[in-house]
KOLGUPA-76287 format. One record per atom (N, C-alpha, C): residue in three letters; x negated, z negated, y negated; residue number from 0. Coordinates in Angstrom, 3 decimals, m for minus. Layout:
N
NODE   resn       east         up      north   resi
NODE    ALA          X          Z          Y    NUM
...
This chain:
87
NODE   resn       east         up      north   resi
NODE    MET     m7.592      3.277     18.934      0
NODE    MET     m8.018      4.660     18.902      0
NODE    MET     m7.666      5.396     20.199      0
NODE    PRO     m7.655      4.722     21.383      1
NODE    PRO     m7.312      5.432     22.625      1
NODE    PRO     m5.907      6.022     22.591      1
NODE    GLU     m4.972      5.349     21.907      2
NODE    GLU     m3.615      5.901     21.858      2
NODE    GLU     m3.589      7.225     21.099      2
NODE    ILE     m4.451      7.375     20.112      3
NODE    ILE     m4.521      8.653     19.399      3
NODE    ILE     m5.036      9.736     20.339      3
NODE    THR     m6.030      9.392     21.124      4
NODE    THR     m6.572     10.350     22.088      4
NODE    THR     m5.512     10.690     23.130      4
NODE    ASN     m4.743      9.692     23.560      5
NODE    ASN     m3.655      9.950     24.506      5
NODE    ASN     m2.613     10.872     23.888      5
NODE    ASP     m2.324     10.648     22.614      6
NODE    ASP     m1.375     11.531     21.929      6
NODE    ASP     m1.887     12.963     21.902      6
NODE    LEU     m3.172     13.110     21.651      7
NODE    LEU     m3.766     14.442     21.621      7
NODE    LEU     m3.680     15.103     22.996      7
NODE    MET     m4.017     14.351     24.027      8
NODE    MET     m3.929     14.906     25.384      8
NODE    MET     m2.498     15.283     25.733      8
NODE    ASP     m1.544     14.447     25.352      9
NODE    ASP     m0.138     14.761     25.604      9
NODE    ASP      0.269     16.048     24.887      9
NODE    MET     m0.245     16.220     23.673     10
NODE    MET      0.079     17.437     22.924     10
NODE    MET     m0.484     18.670     23.622     10
NODE    ILE     m1.703     18.549     24.109     11
NODE    ILE     m2.337     19.687     24.794     11
NODE    ILE     m1.594     19.997     26.093     11
NODE    ILE     m1.258     18.958     26.858     12
NODE    ILE     m0.552     19.149     28.129     12
NODE    ILE      0.842     19.734     27.899     12
NODE    ALA      1.511     19.298     26.838     13
NODE    ALA      2.863     19.767     26.540     13
NODE    ALA      2.853     21.157     25.920     13
NODE    ASP      1.671     21.722     25.759     14
NODE    ASP      1.521     23.069     25.197     14
NODE    ASP      2.097     23.158     23.779     14
NODE    GLU      1.737     22.141     22.978     15
NODE    GLU      2.131     22.156     21.565     15
NODE    GLU      1.446     23.325     20.865     15
NODE    SER      1.884     23.615     19.674     16
NODE    SER      1.291     24.739     18.945     16
NODE    SER     m0.171     24.436     18.624     16
NODE    PRO     m0.995     25.466     18.623     17
NODE    PRO     m2.426     25.244     18.322     17
NODE    PRO     m2.657     24.608     16.954     17
NODE    SER     m1.827     24.932     15.987     18
NODE    SER     m2.014     24.331     14.658     18
NODE    SER     m1.703     22.836     14.689     18
NODE    ALA     m0.722     22.421     15.483     19
NODE    ALA     m0.409     20.995     15.590     19
NODE    ALA     m1.545     20.248     16.278     19
NODE    VAL     m2.109     20.844     17.323     20
NODE    VAL     m3.243     20.233     18.022     20
NODE    VAL     m4.437     20.152     17.073     20
NODE    SER     m4.678     21.212     16.330     21
NODE    SER     m5.784     21.228     15.377     21
NODE    SER     m5.595     20.159     14.306     21
NODE    ASP     m4.373     20.020     13.802     22
NODE    ASP     m4.095     18.991     12.795     22
NODE    ASP     m4.325     17.592     13.361     22
NODE    LYS     m3.961     17.395     14.612     23
NODE    LYS     m4.163     16.092     15.256     23
NODE    LYS     m5.661     15.789     15.391     23
NODE    ILE     m6.439     16.803     15.779     24
NODE    ILE     m7.898     16.623     15.891     24
NODE    ILE     m8.488     16.280     14.530     24
NODE    LYS     m8.033     16.975     13.488     25
NODE    LYS     m8.518     16.686     12.134     25
NODE    LYS     m8.155     15.268     11.718     25
NODE    ASP     m6.941     14.835     12.056     26
NODE    ASP     m6.522     13.463     11.728     26
NODE    ASP     m7.402     12.433     12.421     26
NODE    ILE     m7.716     12.687     13.691     27
NODE    ILE     m8.573     11.766     14.451     27
NODE    ILE     m9.963     11.707     13.830     27
NODE    LEU    m10.517     12.859     13.511     28
NODE    LEU    m11.854     12.896     12.908     28
NODE    LEU    m11.862     12.226     11.536     28
NODE    PHE    m10.811     12.457     10.767     29
NODE    PHE    m10.724     11.826      9.451     29
NODE    PHE    m10.657     10.308      9.585     29
NODE    ALA     m9.873      9.823     10.536     30
NODE    ALA     m9.750      8.379     10.745     30
NODE    ALA    m11.088      7.763     11.156     30
NODE    LYS    m11.796      8.437     12.065     31
NODE    LYS    m13.111      7.920     12.483     31
NODE    LYS    m14.094      7.921     11.315     31
NODE    SER    m14.064      8.979     10.518     32
NODE    SER    m14.959      9.047      9.356     32
NODE    SER    m14.640      7.944      8.366     32
NODE    ALA    m13.363      7.732      8.116     33
NODE    ALA    m12.955      6.693      7.173     33
NODE    ALA    m13.402      5.318      7.635     33
NODE    GLU    m13.313      5.045      8.935     34
NODE    GLU    m13.761      3.756      9.465     34
NODE    GLU    m15.251      3.560      9.237     34
NODE    LYS    m16.028      4.606      9.498     35
NODE    LYS    m17.479      4.488      9.311     35
NODE    LYS    m17.841      4.320      7.845     35
NODE    ILE    m17.151      5.034      6.975     36
NODE    ILE    m17.420      4.916      5.541     36
NODE    ILE    m17.049      3.522      5.053     36
NODE    ASP    m15.889      3.020      5.480     37
NODE    ASP    m15.470      1.671      5.078     37
NODE    ASP    m16.438      0.610      5.574     37
NODE    ALA    m17.004      0.820      6.746     38
NODE    ALA    m17.961     m0.145      7.288     38
NODE    ALA    m19.284     m0.116      6.521     38
NODE    ALA    m19.692      1.051      6.070     39
NODE    ALA    m20.985      1.194      5.404     39
NODE    ALA    m20.921      0.910      3.904     39
NODE    THR    m19.760      1.008      3.305     40
NODE    THR    m19.633      0.885      1.855     40
NODE    THR    m20.159     m0.437      1.299     40
NODE    PRO    m19.808     m1.604      1.834     41
NODE    PRO    m20.315     m2.854      1.246     41
NODE    PRO    m21.841     m2.953      1.276     41
NODE    ASP    m22.446     m2.512      2.360     42
NODE    ASP    m23.903     m2.573      2.468     42
NODE    ASP    m24.562     m1.658      1.446     42
NODE    ILE    m24.046     m0.465      1.328     43
NODE    ILE    m24.614      0.493      0.370     43
NODE    ILE    m24.405      0.010     m1.062     43
NODE    ALA    m23.230     m0.527     m1.343     44
NODE    ALA    m22.955     m1.044     m2.683     44
NODE    ALA    m23.887     m2.197     m3.024     44
NODE    ALA    m24.127     m3.064     m2.067     45
NODE    ALA    m25.028     m4.197     m2.311     45
NODE    ALA    m26.449     m3.713     m2.574     45
NODE    LYS    m26.886     m2.724     m1.794     46
NODE    LYS    m28.236     m2.196     m2.003     46
NODE    LYS    m28.343     m1.469     m3.327     46
NODE    THR    m27.293     m0.761     m3.702     47
NODE    THR    m27.335      0.035     m4.920     47
NODE    THR    m27.164     m0.817     m6.172     47
NODE    PHE    m26.192     m1.728     m6.156     48
NODE    PHE    m25.855     m2.459     m7.363     48
NODE    PHE    m26.231     m3.929     m7.324     48
NODE    GLY    m26.680     m4.434     m6.201     49
NODE    GLY    m26.955     m5.858     m6.051     49
NODE    GLY    m27.964     m6.398     m7.029     49
NODE    ALA    m29.135     m5.790     m7.105     50
NODE    ALA    m30.189     m6.288     m7.989     50
NODE    ALA    m29.811     m6.080     m9.449     50
NODE    ASP    m29.171     m4.979     m9.747     51
NODE    ASP    m28.779     m4.699    m11.125     51
NODE    ASP    m27.711     m5.668    m11.615     51
NODE    THR    m26.863     m6.130    m10.745     52
NODE    THR    m25.790     m7.027    m11.130     52
NODE    THR    m26.348     m8.354    m11.628     52
NODE    GLU    m27.359     m8.892    m10.951     53
NODE    GLU    m27.953    m10.155    m11.377     53
NODE    GLU    m28.658     m9.997    m12.719     53
NODE    ALA    m29.428     m8.936    m12.867     54
NODE    ALA    m30.128     m8.699    m14.125     54
NODE    ALA    m29.131     m8.446    m15.242     54
NODE    GLU    m28.067     m7.742    m14.917     55
NODE    GLU    m27.050     m7.443    m15.921     55
NODE    GLU    m26.338     m8.721    m16.358     55
NODE    ALA    m26.080     m9.626    m15.428     56
NODE    ALA    m25.414    m10.883    m15.754     56
NODE    ALA    m26.291    m11.725    m16.683     56
NODE    GLU    m27.595    m11.783    m16.396     57
NODE    GLU    m28.516    m12.513    m17.261     57
NODE    GLU    m28.577    m11.863    m18.635     57
NODE    SER    m28.654    m10.550    m18.666     58
NODE    SER    m28.704     m9.823    m19.920     58
NODE    SER    m27.432    m10.047    m20.723     58
NODE    GLU    m26.294    m10.029    m20.041     59
NODE    GLU    m25.021    m10.242    m20.726     59
NODE    GLU    m24.944    m11.649    m21.294     59
NODE    ALA    m25.454    m12.632    m20.573     60
NODE    ALA    m25.457    m14.015    m21.068     60
NODE    ALA    m26.323    m14.132    m22.307     60
NODE    GLU    m27.483    m13.469    m22.307     61
NODE    GLU    m28.352    m13.484    m23.477     61
NODE    GLU    m27.667    m12.844    m24.674     61
NODE    VAL    m26.970    m11.748    m24.435     62
NODE    VAL    m26.260    m11.059    m25.516     62
NODE    VAL    m25.164    m11.962    m26.073     62
NODE    GLN    m24.413    m12.636    m25.195     63
NODE    GLN    m23.345    m13.534    m25.643     63
NODE    GLN    m23.917    m14.682    m26.482     63
NODE    ASP    m25.054    m15.225    m26.065     64
NODE    ASP    m25.693    m16.295    m26.835     64
NODE    ASP    m26.123    m15.796    m28.212     64
NODE    ALA    m26.702    m14.611    m28.240     65
NODE    ALA    m27.143    m14.038    m29.514     65
NODE    ALA    m25.953    m13.766    m30.429     65
NODE    VAL    m24.872    m13.282    m29.873     66
NODE    VAL    m23.665    m13.025    m30.671     66
NODE    VAL    m23.117    m14.325    m31.233     66
NODE    ALA    m23.079    m15.356    m30.410     67
NODE    ALA    m22.570    m16.647    m30.872     67
NODE    ALA    m23.449    m17.217    m31.984     67
NODE    ASP    m24.769    m17.115    m31.840     68
NODE    ASP    m25.679    m17.609    m32.876     68
NODE    ASP    m25.502    m16.847    m34.180     68
NODE    ASN    m25.431    m15.546    m34.079     69
NODE    ASN    m25.273    m14.733    m35.288     69
NODE    ASN    m23.910    m14.950    m35.931     69
NODE    ALA    m22.885    m15.139    m35.127     70
NODE    ALA    m21.561    m15.421    m35.681     70
NODE    ALA    m21.577    m16.740    m36.438     70
NODE    ALA    m22.308    m17.729    m35.936     71
NODE    ALA    m22.418    m19.015    m36.632     71
NODE    ALA    m23.126    m18.846    m37.965     71
NODE    HIS    m24.160    m18.026    m37.994     72
NODE    HIS    m24.867    m17.765    m39.256     72
NODE    HIS    m23.963    m17.049    m40.243     72
NODE    ILE    m23.249    m16.046    m39.776     73
NODE    ILE    m22.393    m15.250    m40.666     73
NODE    ILE    m21.245    m16.089    m41.205     73
NODE    SER    m20.652    m16.915    m40.367     74
NODE    SER    m19.501    m17.708    m40.804     74
NODE    SER    m19.907    m18.876    m41.698     74
NODE    GLY    m21.168    m19.188    m41.756     75
NODE    GLY    m21.635    m20.272    m42.606     75
NODE    GLY    m21.693    m21.603    m41.895     75
NODE    GLU    m21.416    m21.635    m40.609     76
NODE    GLU    m21.464    m22.894    m39.872     76
NODE    GLU    m22.862    m23.486    m39.882     76
NODE    VAL    m23.865    m22.639    m39.758     77
NODE    VAL    m25.243    m23.124    m39.725     77
NODE    VAL    m25.609    m23.739    m41.066     77
NODE    ALA    m25.217    m23.082    m42.145     78
NODE    ALA    m25.517    m23.607    m43.479     78
NODE    ALA    m24.786    m24.922    m43.715     78
NODE    ALA    m23.553    m25.022    m43.250     79
NODE    ALA    m22.785    m26.258    m43.417     79
NODE    ALA    m23.413    m27.395    m42.619     79
NODE    GLU    m23.896    m27.092    m41.430     80
NODE    GLU    m24.552    m28.109    m40.601     80
NODE    GLU    m25.837    m28.590    m41.256     80
NODE    LYS    m26.599    m27.645    m41.837     81
NODE    LYS    m27.849    m28.021    m42.511     81
NODE    LYS    m27.553    m28.885    m43.737     81
NODE    ALA    m26.519    m28.506    m44.484     82
NODE    ALA    m26.168    m29.253    m45.685     82
NODE    ALA    m25.723    m30.664    m45.328     82
NODE    SER    m24.946    m30.802    m44.280     83
NODE    SER    m24.477    m32.143    m43.894     83
NODE    SER    m25.626    m32.977    m43.315     83
NODE    ALA    m26.603    m32.307    m42.685     84
NODE    ALA    m27.749    m33.018    m42.137     84
NODE    ALA    m28.681    m33.491    m43.251     84
NODE    ASP    m28.755    m32.709    m44.342     85
NODE    ASP    m29.630    m33.088    m45.469     85
NODE    ASP    m29.071    m34.258    m46.228     85
NODE    GLN    m27.803    m34.498    m46.180     86
NODE    GLN    m27.202    m35.568    m47.001     86
NODE    GLN    m27.344    m36.853    m46.360     86
């Protein structure tokens, strides 16, 4: 980051156009903001979605089990198993 600040100082000393200096300042601020957002994103995501993800995974597993059971009933596998067990 110091090299960016050095670039900005060089631009000011060299009497670059005010719009170029302003664009450089905006770039520096954007870069600093992006770093802070990238650093905070995993923590915020974990707090926001962490607990829901575990509950959702359990719920999804229950749904998959129910679908598999019902598919076995619909396809007749359960009836075939009962018939073979009765014989």
